[in-house]
N, C-alpha and C positions, 0 to 999 in steps of 0.2 A: 504494500500500500504506500501511498505518497503522503505521509504526514509531514508535520513541520520538522525540518532539519533531518528527517530520515533519509531523504534523497541524496544527501551529500556525505561523501566520505572524503576527508581531506588530510593532507600531511604537509608539513613545512609551510603552512599558511596558504597553500594553493589548492584549488579544487582538484580532486583526484577522480571522482566519478559522480555522475548523477543519472538516475533512471530516466529513460525517455518519457515515461508516463508523467514525469514531474515537470517537463519543459513546456513552456508556452508554445502554442501552435502544434504541439504533438499530443499532450495529455488531454484528458476529458474535463471540460469546464463544468460539467454536471457534478462530477466528483470533487472538483477543486475550483469552486466559484472564484471568479476574478476579484482581485482586491482593488482598492482605490489608489490611484497614482497621481503624480504631480500635474501632468498635462492631460486635459480632457478625460481625467479619471482613468485612463487606460495606458498612458505612456509615461516613461520616466521612472523615477524612484518611487517606492512605496511610501505612502503617507504615514505620519506618526499614528500608531495604533492599528495600522492596517498591514502589519508585518515588517515595518521598518525596524531593523535591528532587534528582531525577535519579539517585538511588542505587538500582540494580536488582539488587544483588548477591544478596540472598536470594530475590528473584523469579526470577532466572535459575536458582539452585541448587535451590529448593524447588517452583517452579511449572513453569517451562519444561523443566527437565532431565528430568522424568518423562514427558514427552509423546513419542509415537512420531515425530511430524513434526518436521522441522527448523524449530524456532521461534526459533532464536537471534536476538537483537536485537529480537524482537517485544515490543510493550508492551501493557499493559492498556487498556481503554476509559476515557475521561475522564468524570468527573462534572462538572456545570456549574460548581461552585465551583473546580474544579481548573484551569480554563482560565487563571485568573489566579494562584491561590495556588501551584500546583506549578511552572508554567512560568516565570512572572515576566516574560516578555517581553524584548524587546531594544530599545534606544534607537536607532531608525533615522532618521537625519537625512540631508538632501540634502548633497551635497558642494559647497556654495557658501560664500561668505564669512560668511553669517549662520547656517550650519548649520540651514537652514530645515527645518521638520517635513515628514515624508513622508506624514502622515495627520492627520486631525482627528477628534475624538471629540465628538459632539453630544449634548446632554441636553435641548434646548429644543424638541423637536417635540411639544408638547402644546398643546391648544386651550383648556384651562382649568386653574385652580389645583386643582380636584378631581382631575383626571387625574394631576397631579404628586403630590398627596397619596396617591392610590391606589398609585402606583409606589413611593413612599418608605415606605409602610406594609406593602408586601407583597414587594417585590423586594430587590435588592442595597442595601446601606446602610440596611436597614430601621430605622425609628424608630417605636416603639410609640405615640408621641404625634403622629405625622404628620397624623392626621385633625383635630387640634384646634389645631395650631400655625400661625403665619404661615409662609409659604414661606421667608422669610429665616432662620428659626430651626430649620428641619428639619435642615439639613446645614450648620451654621455655618461650618465651615472648608473646605468643598468646592465642587464645581462649581455647586451650586444657589445658594449665597450669591453666587458670582461672577455668575451670570446675573441674580439679583435686583438686585445693585448696578449692573450694566450697564444694566438697564432704568430704574433710578432716576437714571442719569447720574453715579453715584459711582465714580470711577476712582482707583486707587492706583498706586504706582510699579510694581506687579507686573502691571498690566493695561494694555491699549491704550486710548487715548481714542477711536479710531475705526477702522473697517475699513482705511482708507488708511494708518494709522500702523503697521500690522503690518510689522515688518522682514522682509526676505528675499524669496524668489522664489515661495513657495507660499501660496496662498490657497484656502480652501474653495470648490470649484467652484460649489456651490449658491448661494453669496453673491456670485459675480462679477457677477451681474445686479443693479445698484443698486436698481432698482424692486422686485424680489423681496425683496432684503435689507431695504429700508426698510419694506416691507409686513409682513414677518415680525417685525421689531423693534417696529413699532407694535402689532401684535397681542400680542406678549409684554408690552409696556408696559401694555396694557389688562388683561391677566391679573394683572399685579403690582398695578396700581392697585386693582382689585376686591378682591384678596387683602388689601392693606393696609387698605382700608376695613372689611372684615369681621373680620380677625384682628389688625390693628394690628401 
């Protein structure tokens, strides 16, 4: 069932999974009545009391209470931006001496700089100048800058100098194969080299 917060499993403050039946335009609005939102009551963030930051007091009183079926505890469907904004995620670490992460979040499965630019010009963290900037300047303080600096061999005290230097017991499964890891890193370095030549 698609109750409140039941749909979301998260780790490292990022959404891990959500059931399709809980997503707006996919799930059943008879089972999950729409909530009230900022714009035209149907777009934007949830209003206070209508599921905004887990407060469902007005949703329960003004939406669910008027329905014939027993809908107590049921929640509205989720819009894509709410997966992160409303839920917020939980910090899920392994119970070892390093508090190793329980999941990894990858951004570098791109085959060209143009694919990355398209992503950053149209999806999350949108940048209106993404199509004309070097990759290192699209998302200066985020994951993309980290990936660029790694490709260039520029490591800081906040990054690891190698795969083997990652502390703890958890490693991304995809990269456990050293040959695959080095091949992917080499490809990413080529993407960055071409990008630096073209965009500086």
